[in-house]
N, CA, C, O and the ligand as a Tripos MOL2 file, in Angstrom:
@<TRIPOS>MOLECULE
protein
  249   247    63     0     0
PROTEIN
NO_CHARGES

@<TRIPOS>ATOM
      1 N           0.8150   -1.1820    0.0110 N.3       1 MET1
      2 CA         -0.0490   -0.0100   -0.0200 C.3       1 MET1
      3 C           0.8960    1.2970   -0.0330 C.2       1 MET1
      4 O           1.7020    1.5160    0.8710 O.2       1 MET1
      5 N           0.7380    2.0510   -1.0230 N.am      2 THR2
      6 CA          1.6000    3.2090   -1.1260 C.3       2 THR2
      7 C           0.8550    4.4980   -0.8100 C.2       2 THR2
      8 O           1.4650    5.5080   -0.4590 O.2       2 THR2
      9 N          -0.4710    4.4560   -0.9370 N.am      3 GLY3
     10 CA         -1.2530    5.6800   -0.7980 C.3       3 GLY3
     11 C          -1.2760    6.5250   -2.0200 C.2       3 GLY3
     12 O          -1.8460    7.6160   -2.0310 O.2       3 GLY3
     13 N          -0.6510    6.0190   -3.0640 N.am      4 LEU4
     14 CA         -0.6860    6.7200   -4.4020 C.3       4 LEU4
     15 C          -1.9440    6.4130   -5.0960 C.2       4 LEU4
     16 O          -1.9400    5.6110   -6.0290 O.2       4 LEU4
     17 N          -2.9950    6.9800   -4.7150 N.am      5 MET5
     18 CA         -4.2650    6.7380   -5.2620 C.3       5 MET5
     19 C          -4.7170    7.9040   -6.0950 C.2       5 MET5
     20 O          -4.5780    9.0460   -5.6570 O.2       5 MET5
     21 N          -5.2520    7.6760   -7.2740 N.am      6 ASP6
     22 CA         -5.8110    8.7170   -8.0710 C.3       6 ASP6
     23 C          -7.2810    9.0300   -7.6720 C.2       6 ASP6
     24 O          -8.0690    8.1230   -7.4040 O.2       6 ASP6
     25 N          -7.6000   10.2560   -7.6450 N.am      7 CYS7
     26 CA         -8.9970   10.6200   -7.3590 C.3       7 CYS7
     27 C          -9.8970   10.1050   -8.5860 C.2       7 CYS7
     28 O          -9.6020   10.4010   -9.7440 O.2       7 CYS7
     29 N         -10.9410    9.3670   -8.2820 N.am      8 PRO8
     30 CA        -11.8430    8.9340   -9.3360 C.3       8 PRO8
     31 C         -12.6430   10.0710   -9.9800 C.2       8 PRO8
     32 O         -13.1880    9.9460  -11.0770 O.2       8 PRO8
     33 N         -12.6820   11.1590   -9.2570 N.am      9 GLN9
     34 CA        -13.4930   12.2690   -9.7350 C.3       9 GLN9
     35 C         -12.6530   13.2180  -10.6110 C.2       9 GLN9
     36 O         -13.0950   13.5620  -11.7070 O.2       9 GLN9
     37 N         -11.4810   13.6470  -10.1760 N.am     10 CYS10
     38 CA        -10.7640   14.5840  -10.9930 C.3      10 CYS10
     39 C          -9.4130   14.0810  -11.4520 C.2      10 CYS10
     40 O          -8.7210   14.7460  -12.2230 O.2      10 CYS10
     41 N          -9.0320   12.8830  -10.9670 N.am     11 GLY11
     42 CA         -7.8450   12.2340  -11.5440 C.3      11 GLY11
     43 C          -6.4760   12.6130  -10.9190 C.2      11 GLY11
     44 O          -5.4430   12.0410  -11.2670 O.2      11 GLY11
     45 N          -6.5000   13.5450  -10.0350 N.am     12 VAL12
     46 CA         -5.1650   13.8830   -9.4430 C.3      12 VAL12
     47 C          -4.6930   12.9060   -8.4140 C.2      12 VAL12
     48 O          -5.4670   12.1070   -7.8860 O.2      12 VAL12
     49 N          -3.4080   12.9740   -8.1280 N.am     13 ASN13
     50 CA         -2.7690   12.0330   -7.2250 C.3      13 ASN13
     51 C          -2.6390   12.6570   -5.8210 C.2      13 ASN13
     52 O          -1.8730   12.1710   -4.9890 O.2      13 ASN13
     53 N          -3.3600   13.6850   -5.5840 N.am     14 ASP14
     54 CA         -3.2200   14.4760   -4.2870 C.3      14 ASP14
     55 C          -4.3760   14.0460   -3.3470 C.2      14 ASP14
     56 O          -5.3420   14.7730   -3.1170 O.2      14 ASP14
     57 N          -4.2150   12.8740   -2.8500 N.am     15 VAL15
     58 CA         -5.3210   12.2210   -2.0630 C.3      15 VAL15
     59 C          -4.7830   11.8640   -0.6820 C.2      15 VAL15
     60 O          -3.6930   11.3060   -0.5550 O.2      15 VAL15
     61 N          -5.5370   12.1830    0.3270 N.am     16 ILE16
     62 CA         -5.3110   11.7580    1.6700 C.3      16 ILE16
     63 C          -5.8580   10.3430    1.9510 C.2      16 ILE16
     64 O          -6.9700   10.0040    1.5470 O.2      16 ILE16
     65 N          -5.0920    9.5710    2.6160 N.am     17 GLU17
     66 CA         -5.5990    8.1660    2.8550 C.3      17 GLU17
     67 C          -5.4850    7.9900    4.3620 C.2      17 GLU17
     68 O          -4.4420    8.2620    4.9570 O.2      17 GLU17
     69 N          -6.5670    7.5350    4.9660 N.am     18 ILE18
     70 CA         -6.6790    7.3030    6.3780 C.3      18 ILE18
     71 C          -7.2610    5.9060    6.6750 C.2      18 ILE18
     72 O          -8.3600    5.5760    6.2290 O.2      18 ILE18
     73 N          -6.5190    5.1110    7.4210 N.am     19 LYS19
     74 CA         -6.9490    3.7610    7.7170 C.3      19 LYS19
     75 C          -7.8380    3.7200    8.9730 C.2      19 LYS19
     76 O          -7.5430    4.3760    9.9730 O.2      19 LYS19
     77 N          -8.9090    2.9520    8.9060 N.am     20 HIS20
     78 CA         -9.7660    2.8240   10.0590 C.3      20 HIS20
     79 C          -9.9460    1.3570   10.2410 C.2      20 HIS20
     80 O          -9.9840    0.5830    9.2850 O.2      20 HIS20
     81 N         -10.0630    0.9620   11.5710 N.am     21 ARG21
     82 CA        -10.5480   -0.3610   11.9190 C.3      21 ARG21
     83 C         -11.9190   -0.2590   12.5380 C.2      21 ARG21
     84 O         -12.1090    0.4050   13.5570 O.2      21 ARG21
     85 N         -12.9120   -0.9500   11.8900 N.am     22 LEU22
     86 CA        -14.2220   -0.8970   12.4270 C.3      22 LEU22
     87 C         -14.3410   -1.7300   13.6220 C.2      22 LEU22
     88 O         -13.4630   -2.5580   13.8650 O.2      22 LEU22
     89 N         -15.4160   -1.5710   14.4340 N.am     23 PRO23
     90 CA        -15.5870   -2.3360   15.6820 C.3      23 PRO23
     91 C         -15.5730   -3.8380   15.4310 C.2      23 PRO23
     92 O         -15.1990   -4.5760   16.3430 O.2      23 PRO23
     93 N         -15.9510   -4.3400   14.2680 N.am     24 ASP24
     94 CA        -15.9580   -5.7660   14.0450 C.3      24 ASP24
     95 C         -14.6230   -6.2400   13.4820 C.2      24 ASP24
     96 O         -14.5110   -7.3980   13.0790 O.2      24 ASP24
     97 N         -13.6040   -5.3770   13.4420 N.am     25 GLY25
     98 CA        -12.2750   -5.7660   12.9860 C.3      25 GLY25
     99 C         -12.0290   -5.5190   11.5070 C.2      25 GLY25
    100 O         -10.9030   -5.6610   11.0310 O.2      25 GLY25
    101 N         -13.0410   -5.1630   10.8030 N.am     26 THR26
    102 CA        -12.8840   -4.8600    9.3670 C.3      26 THR26
    103 C         -12.0190   -3.6840    9.1670 C.2      26 THR26
    104 O         -12.2570   -2.6440    9.7810 O.2      26 THR26
    105 N         -11.0050   -3.7830    8.3260 N.am     27 GLU27
    106 CA        -10.1690   -2.6400    8.0270 C.3      27 GLU27
    107 C         -10.6120   -1.9140    6.7540 C.2      27 GLU27
    108 O         -10.6890   -2.5100    5.6800 O.2      27 GLU27
    109 N         -10.8920   -0.6620    6.8880 N.am     28 VAL28
    110 CA        -11.3030    0.1630    5.7180 C.3      28 VAL28
    111 C         -10.3920    1.3280    5.6320 C.2      28 VAL28
    112 O          -9.7350    1.6790    6.6120 O.2      28 VAL28
    113 N         -10.3310    1.9550    4.4590 N.am     29 GLN29
    114 CA         -9.6000    3.0920    4.2010 C.3      29 GLN29
    115 C         -10.5450    4.2210    3.7800 C.2      29 GLN29
    116 O         -11.5090    4.0180    3.0420 O.2      29 GLN29
    117 N         -10.2340    5.3880    4.2700 N.am     30 PHE30
    118 CA        -11.0040    6.5660    3.8780 C.3      30 PHE30
    119 C         -10.0940    7.4360    3.0030 C.2      30 PHE30
    120 O          -8.9570    7.7190    3.3820 O.2      30 PHE30
    121 N         -10.5820    7.8530    1.8570 N.am     31 PHE31
    122 CA         -9.8090    8.6770    0.9840 C.3      31 PHE31
    123 C         -10.4950   10.0340    0.8060 C.2      31 PHE31
    124 O         -11.7220   10.1230    0.7530 O.2      31 PHE31
    125 N          -9.6670   11.1030    0.7130 N.am     32 SER32
    126 CA        -10.2360   12.4260    0.5270 C.3      32 SER32
    127 C          -9.2870   13.1660   -0.4620 C.2      32 SER32
    128 O          -8.0680   13.1950   -0.2910 O.2      32 SER32
    129 N          -9.9020   13.7440   -1.4740 N.am     33 CYS33
    130 CA         -9.0670   14.4110   -2.5080 C.3      33 CYS33
    131 C          -8.8550   15.8840   -2.0940 C.2      33 CYS33
    132 O          -9.8030   16.5890   -1.7470 O.2      33 CYS33
    133 N          -7.6160   16.3120   -2.1420 N.am     34 HIS34
    134 CA         -7.2930   17.7130   -1.8150 C.3      34 HIS34
    135 C          -7.9340   18.7170   -2.8180 C.2      34 HIS34
    136 O          -8.2970   19.8410   -2.4700 O.2      34 HIS34
    137 N          -8.0420   18.2660   -4.0090 N.am     35 ARG35
    138 CA         -8.4010   19.2360   -5.0700 C.3      35 ARG35
    139 C          -9.8810   19.4480   -5.2070 C.2      35 ARG35
    140 O         -10.3440   20.5880   -5.2130 O.2      35 ARG35
    141 N         -10.6480   18.3610   -5.3190 N.am     36 CYS36
    142 CA        -12.0610   18.5900   -5.5980 C.3      36 CYS36
    143 C         -12.8970   18.1600   -4.3640 C.2      36 CYS36
    144 O         -14.1220   18.2760   -4.3780 O.2      36 CYS36
    145 N         -12.2120   17.6550   -3.2760 N.am     37 GLU37
    146 CA        -12.8510   17.3180   -2.0560 C.3      37 GLU37
    147 C         -13.8380   16.0900   -2.2020 C.2      37 GLU37
    148 O         -14.7430   15.8840   -1.3940 O.2      37 GLU37
    149 N         -13.5950   15.3250   -3.2580 N.am     38 GLU38
    150 CA        -14.2490   14.0160   -3.3300 C.3      38 GLU38
    151 C         -13.8150   13.1360   -2.1420 C.2      38 GLU38
    152 O         -12.6480   13.1470   -1.7490 O.2      38 GLU38
    153 N         -14.7500   12.3890   -1.5860 N.am     39 LYS39
    154 CA        -14.4480   11.5030   -0.4840 C.3      39 LYS39
    155 C         -14.9970   10.0700   -0.7860 C.2      39 LYS39
    156 O         -16.1120    9.9050   -1.2820 O.2      39 LYS39
    157 N         -14.2000    9.0940   -0.4780 N.am     40 TRP40
    158 CA        -14.7000    7.7500   -0.7650 C.3      40 TRP40
    159 C         -13.9950    6.7710    0.1880 C.2      40 TRP40
    160 O         -13.0240    7.1070    0.8660 O.2      40 TRP40
    161 N         -14.5470    5.5190    0.2000 N.am     41 TRP41
    162 CA        -14.1170    4.5260    1.1160 C.3      41 TRP41
    163 C         -13.7050    3.2540    0.3500 C.2      41 TRP41
    164 O         -14.1660    3.0460   -0.7720 O.2      41 TRP41
    165 N         -12.8760    2.4310    0.9160 N.am     42 ASP42
    166 CA        -12.3470    1.2470    0.3160 C.3      42 ASP42
    167 C         -12.1910    0.1470    1.3070 C.2      42 ASP42
    168 O         -11.7480    0.4050    2.4270 O.2      42 ASP42
    169 N         -12.5260   -1.0570    0.9670 N.am     43 ARG43
    170 CA        -12.3500   -2.1650    1.8900 C.3      43 ARG43
    171 C         -11.6590   -3.3210    1.1570 C.2      43 ARG43
    172 O         -12.2540   -3.9050    0.2520 O.2      43 ARG43
    173 N         -10.4640   -3.6530    1.5120 N.am     44 GLY44
    174 CA         -9.7160   -4.7050    0.9070 C.3      44 GLY44
    175 C          -9.5330   -4.5060   -0.5780 C.2      44 GLY44
    176 O          -9.5330   -5.4950   -1.3120 O.2      44 GLY44
    177 N          -9.3710   -3.2560   -1.0830 N.am     45 GLY45
    178 CA         -9.1590   -2.9700   -2.4370 C.3      45 GLY45
    179 C         -10.4410   -2.7840   -3.2440 C.2      45 GLY45
    180 O         -10.4090   -2.4820   -4.4370 O.2      45 GLY45
    181 N         -11.5820   -2.9750   -2.5500 N.am     46 GLN46
    182 CA        -12.8350   -2.7840   -3.2170 C.3      46 GLN46
    183 C         -13.5070   -1.4920   -2.7710 C.2      46 GLN46
    184 O         -13.4840   -1.1900   -1.5780 O.2      46 GLN46
    185 N         -14.0710   -0.7610   -3.6210 N.am     47 PRO47
    186 CA        -14.8020    0.4570   -3.1860 C.3      47 PRO47
    187 C         -16.0130    0.0760   -2.3310 C.2      47 PRO47
    188 O         -16.7330   -0.8860   -2.5970 O.2      47 PRO47
    189 N         -16.1850    0.8650   -1.3230 N.am     48 ILE48
    190 CA        -17.3390    0.5940   -0.4680 C.3      48 ILE48
    191 C         -17.9260    1.9750   -0.1150 C.2      48 ILE48
    192 O         -17.1820    2.9280    0.1160 O.2      48 ILE48
    193 N         -19.2780    2.0740   -0.0750 N.am     49 ASP49
    194 CA        -19.7880    3.4150    0.2040 C.3      49 ASP49
    195 C         -20.0520    3.5880    1.6810 C.2      49 ASP49
    196 O         -20.1000    2.6350    2.4590 O.2      49 ASP49
    197 N         -20.2210    4.8560    2.0290 N.am     50 LEU50
    198 CA        -20.3180    5.2040    3.4690 C.3      50 LEU50
    199 C         -21.5050    4.4470    4.0790 C.2      50 LEU50
    200 O         -21.4320    4.0170    5.2310 O.2      50 LEU50
    201 N         -22.5440    4.2870    3.3570 N.am     51 ARG51
    202 CA        -23.6890    3.5100    3.9340 C.3      51 ARG51
    203 C         -23.3210    2.1000    4.3340 C.2      51 ARG51
    204 O         -23.8140    1.5760    5.3330 O.2      51 ARG51
    205 N         -22.4130    1.4610    3.5150 N.am     52 GLN52
    206 CA        -22.0000    0.1300    3.8750 C.3      52 GLN52
    207 C         -21.0820    0.1250    5.0730 C.2      52 GLN52
    208 O         -21.1310   -0.7980    5.8870 O.2      52 GLN52
    209 N         -20.2300    1.1580    5.1990 N.am     53 VAL53
    210 CA        -19.3050    1.3110    6.3680 C.3      53 VAL53
    211 C         -20.2240    1.4650    7.6300 C.2      53 VAL53
    212 O         -19.9930    0.8030    8.6420 O.2      53 VAL53
    213 N         -21.2240    2.3080    7.5600 N.am     54 LEU54
    214 CA        -22.0600    2.5190    8.7360 C.3      54 LEU54
    215 C         -22.8440    1.2790    9.0880 C.2      54 LEU54
    216 O         -23.1290    1.0120   10.2550 O.2      54 LEU54
    217 N         -23.2020    0.4940    8.0210 N.am     55 GLU55
    218 CA        -23.9160   -0.7790    8.2310 C.3      55 GLU55
    219 C         -23.0220   -1.7560    9.0510 C.2      55 GLU55
    220 O         -23.4840   -2.4400    9.9640 O.2      55 GLU55
    221 N         -21.7170   -1.7810    8.6740 N.am     56 LEU56
    222 CA        -20.8280   -2.7430    9.3310 C.3      56 LEU56
    223 C         -20.6900   -2.2760   10.8440 C.2      56 LEU56
    224 O         -20.6890   -3.1030   11.7560 O.2      56 LEU56
    225 N         -20.5820   -1.0040   11.0500 N.am     57 VAL57
    226 CA        -20.4850   -0.4710   12.4210 C.3      57 VAL57
    227 C         -21.7270   -0.8240   13.2240 C.2      57 VAL57
    228 O         -21.6480   -1.2450   14.3780 O.2      57 VAL57
    229 N         -22.8980   -0.6370   12.5690 N.am     58 ARG58
    230 CA        -24.1220   -0.9290   13.2300 C.3      58 ARG58
    231 C         -24.2640   -2.4290   13.5640 C.2      58 ARG58
    232 O         -24.7120   -2.8010   14.6480 O.2      58 ARG58
    233 N         -23.8720   -3.2600   12.6100 N.am     59 LYS59
    234 CA        -23.9230   -4.7590   12.9160 C.3      59 LYS59
    235 C         -23.1250   -5.1640   14.0430 C.2      59 LYS59
    236 O         -23.5130   -6.0220   14.8350 O.2      59 LYS59
    237 N         -21.9380   -4.5270   14.1430 N.am     60 ALA60
    238 CA        -20.9940   -4.9240   15.1790 C.3      60 ALA60
    239 C         -21.6100   -4.5910   16.5970 C.2      60 ALA60
    240 O         -21.2640   -5.2080   17.6040 O.2      60 ALA60
    241 N         -22.4650   -3.6640   16.6060 N.am     61 ARG61
    242 CA        -23.0690   -3.2660   17.8900 C.3      61 ARG61
    243 C         -24.2190   -4.2080   18.2710 C.2      61 ARG61
    244 O         -24.5100   -4.3440   19.4590 O.2      61 ARG61
    245 N         -24.8710   -4.8510   17.3260 N.am     62 ASP62
    246 CA        -26.0070   -5.6860   17.6270 C.3      62 ASP62
    247 C         -25.5860   -6.9570   18.3550 C.2      62 ASP62
    248 O         -26.4320   -7.7870   18.6890 O.2      62 ASP62
    249 ZN        -10.3530   14.9900   -6.8750 Zn       63 ZN63
@<TRIPOS>BOND
     1     1     2 1
     2     2     3 1
     3     3     4 2
     4     3     5 am
     5     5     6 1
     6     6     7 1
     7     7     8 2
     8     7     9 am
     9     9    10 1
    10    10    11 1
    11    11    12 2
    12    11    13 am
    13    13    14 1
    14    14    15 1
    15    15    16 2
    16    15    17 am
    17    17    18 1
    18    18    19 1
    19    19    20 2
    20    19    21 am
    21    21    22 1
    22    22    23 1
    23    23    24 2
    24    23    25 am
    25    25    26 1
    26    26    27 1
    27    27    28 2
    28    27    29 am
    29    29    30 1
    30    30    31 1
    31    31    32 2
    32    31    33 am
    33    33    34 1
    34    34    35 1
    35    35    36 2
    36    35    37 am
    37    37    38 1
    38    38    39 1
    39    39    40 2
    40    39    41 am
    41    41    42 1
    42    42    43 1
    43    43    44 2
    44    43    45 am
    45    45    46 1
    46    46    47 1
    47    47    48 2
    48    47    49 am
    49    49    50 1
    50    50    51 1
    51    51    52 2
    52    51    53 am
    53    53    54 1
    54    54    55 1
    55    55    56 2
    56    55    57 am
    57    57    58 1
    58    58    59 1
    59    59    60 2
    60    59    61 am
    61    61    62 1
    62    62    63 1
    63    63    64 2
    64    63    65 am
    65    65    66 1
    66    66    67 1
    67    67    68 2
    68    67    69 am
    69    69    70 1
    70    70    71 1
    71    71    72 2
    72    71    73 am
    73    73    74 1
    74    74    75 1
    75    75    76 2
    76    75    77 am
    77    77    78 1
    78    78    79 1
    79    79    80 2
    80    79    81 am
    81    81    82 1
    82    82    83 1
    83    83    84 2
    84    83    85 am
    85    85    86 1
    86    86    87 1
    87    87    88 2
    88    87    89 am
    89    89    90 1
    90    90    91 1
    91    91    92 2
    92    91    93 am
    93    93    94 1
    94    94    95 1
    95    95    96 2
    96    95    97 am
    97    97    98 1
    98    98    99 1
    99    99   100 2
   100    99   101 am
   101   101   102 1
   102   102   103 1
   103   103   104 2
   104   103   105 am
   105   105   106 1
   106   106   107 1
   107   107   108 2
   108   107   109 am
   109   109   110 1
   110   110   111 1
   111   111   112 2
   112   111   113 am
   113   113   114 1
   114   114   115 1
   115   115   116 2
   116   115   117 am
   117   117   118 1
   118   118   119 1
   119   119   120 2
   120   119   121 am
   121   121   122 1
   122   122   123 1
   123   123   124 2
   124   123   125 am
   125   125   126 1
   126   126   127 1
   127   127   128 2
   128   127   129 am
   129   129   130 1
   130   130   131 1
   131   131   132 2
   132   131   133 am
   133   133   134 1
   134   134   135 1
   135   135   136 2
   136   135   137 am
   137   137   138 1
   138   138   139 1
   139   139   140 2
   140   139   141 am
   141   141   142 1
   142   142   143 1
   143   143   144 2
   144   143   145 am
   145   145   146 1
   146   146   147 1
   147   147   148 2
   148   147   149 am
   149   149   150 1
   150   150   151 1
   151   151   152 2
   152   151   153 am
   153   153   154 1
   154   154   155 1
   155   155   156 2
   156   155   157 am
   157   157   158 1
   158   158   159 1
   159   159   160 2
   160   159   161 am
   161   161   162 1
   162   162   163 1
   163   163   164 2
   164   163   165 am
   165   165   166 1
   166   166   167 1
   167   167   168 2
   168   167   169 am
   169   169   170 1
   170   170   171 1
   171   171   172 2
   172   171   173 am
   173   173   174 1
   174   174   175 1
   175   175   176 2
   176   175   177 am
   177   177   178 1
   178   178   179 1
   179   179   180 2
   180   179   181 am
   181   181   182 1
   182   182   183 1
   183   183   184 2
   184   183   185 am
   185   185   186 1
   186   186   187 1
   187   187   188 2
   188   187   189 am
   189   189   190 1
   190   190   191 1
   191   191   192 2
   192   191   193 am
   193   193   194 1
   194   194   195 1
   195   195   196 2
   196   195   197 am
   197   197   198 1
   198   198   199 1
   199   199   200 2
   200   199   201 am
   201   201   202 1
   202   202   203 1
   203   203   204 2
   204   203   205 am
   205   205   206 1
   206   206   207 1
   207   207   208 2
   208   207   209 am
   209   209   210 1
   210   210   211 1
   211   211   212 2
   212   211   213 am
   213   213   214 1
   214   214   215 1
   215   215   216 2
   216   215   217 am
   217   217   218 1
   218   218   219 1
   219   219   220 2
   220   219   221 am
   221   221   222 1
   222   222   223 1
   223   223   224 2
   224   223   225 am
   225   225   226 1
   226   226   227 1
   227   227   228 2
   228   227   229 am
   229   229   230 1
   230   230   231 1
   231   231   232 2
   232   231   233 am
   233   233   234 1
   234   234   235 1
   235   235   236 2
   236   235   237 am
   237   237   238 1
   238   238   239 1
   239   239   240 2
   240   239   241 am
   241   241   242 1
   242   242   243 1
   243   243   244 2
   244   243   245 am
   245   245   246 1
   246   246   247 1
   247   247   248 2
@<TRIPOS>SUBSTRUCTURE
     1 MET1         2 RESIDUE 1 A MET
     2 THR2         6 RESIDUE 1 A THR
     3 GLY3        10 RESIDUE 1 A GLY
     4 LEU4        14 RESIDUE 1 A LEU
     5 MET5        18 RESIDUE 1 A MET
     6 ASP6        22 RESIDUE 1 A ASP
     7 CYS7        26 RESIDUE 1 A CYS
     8 PRO8        30 RESIDUE 1 A PRO
     9 GLN9        34 RESIDUE 1 A GLN
    10 CYS10       38 RESIDUE 1 A CYS
    11 GLY11       42 RESIDUE 1 A GLY
    12 VAL12       46 RESIDUE 1 A VAL
    13 ASN13       50 RESIDUE 1 A ASN
    14 ASP14       54 RESIDUE 1 A ASP
    15 VAL15       58 RESIDUE 1 A VAL
    16 ILE16       62 RESIDUE 1 A ILE
    17 GLU17       66 RESIDUE 1 A GLU
    18 ILE18       70 RESIDUE 1 A ILE
    19 LYS19       74 RESIDUE 1 A LYS
    20 HIS20       78 RESIDUE 1 A HIS
    21 ARG21       82 RESIDUE 1 A ARG
    22 LEU22       86 RESIDUE 1 A LEU
    23 PRO23       90 RESIDUE 1 A PRO
    24 ASP24       94 RESIDUE 1 A ASP
    25 GLY25       98 RESIDUE 1 A GLY
    26 THR26      102 RESIDUE 1 A THR
    27 GLU27      106 RESIDUE 1 A GLU
    28 VAL28      110 RESIDUE 1 A VAL
    29 GLN29      114 RESIDUE 1 A GLN
    30 PHE30      118 RESIDUE 1 A PHE
    31 PHE31      122 RESIDUE 1 A PHE
    32 SER32      126 RESIDUE 1 A SER
    33 CYS33      130 RESIDUE 1 A CYS
    34 HIS34      134 RESIDUE 1 A HIS
    35 ARG35      138 RESIDUE 1 A ARG
    36 CYS36      142 RESIDUE 1 A CYS
    37 GLU37      146 RESIDUE 1 A GLU
    38 GLU38      150 RESIDUE 1 A GLU
    39 LYS39      154 RESIDUE 1 A LYS
    40 TRP40      158 RESIDUE 1 A TRP
    41 TRP41      162 RESIDUE 1 A TRP
    42 ASP42      166 RESIDUE 1 A ASP
    43 ARG43      170 RESIDUE 1 A ARG
    44 GLY44      174 RESIDUE 1 A GLY
    45 GLY45      178 RESIDUE 1 A GLY
    46 GLN46      182 RESIDUE 1 A GLN
    47 PRO47      186 RESIDUE 1 A PRO
    48 ILE48      190 RESIDUE 1 A ILE
    49 ASP49      194 RESIDUE 1 A ASP
    50 LEU50      198 RESIDUE 1 A LEU
    51 ARG51      202 RESIDUE 1 A ARG
    52 GLN52      206 RESIDUE 1 A GLN
    53 VAL53      210 RESIDUE 1 A VAL
    54 LEU54      214 RESIDUE 1 A LEU
    55 GLU55      218 RESIDUE 1 A GLU
    56 LEU56      222 RESIDUE 1 A LEU
    57 VAL57      226 RESIDUE 1 A VAL
    58 ARG58      230 RESIDUE 1 A ARG
    59 LYS59      234 RESIDUE 1 A LYS
    60 ALA60      238 RESIDUE 1 A ALA
    61 ARG61      242 RESIDUE 1 A ARG
    62 ASP62      246 RESIDUE 1 A ASP
    63 ZN63       249 GROUP 0 **** ****
């Protein structure tokens, strides 16, 4: 993992990457583009939307 991710929205390489571990142990990454402020999530190399992230958090609490 290098963090050299292109923004899917504007294509620049100026992207912040933050790793998160959800309560159930799932590791996800949060990306945010400096240029266009696009934000997105990734789980194990697969795109995941915020709703799915929140769903995992909610399931872990049940
Ligand atoms: Zn962008």
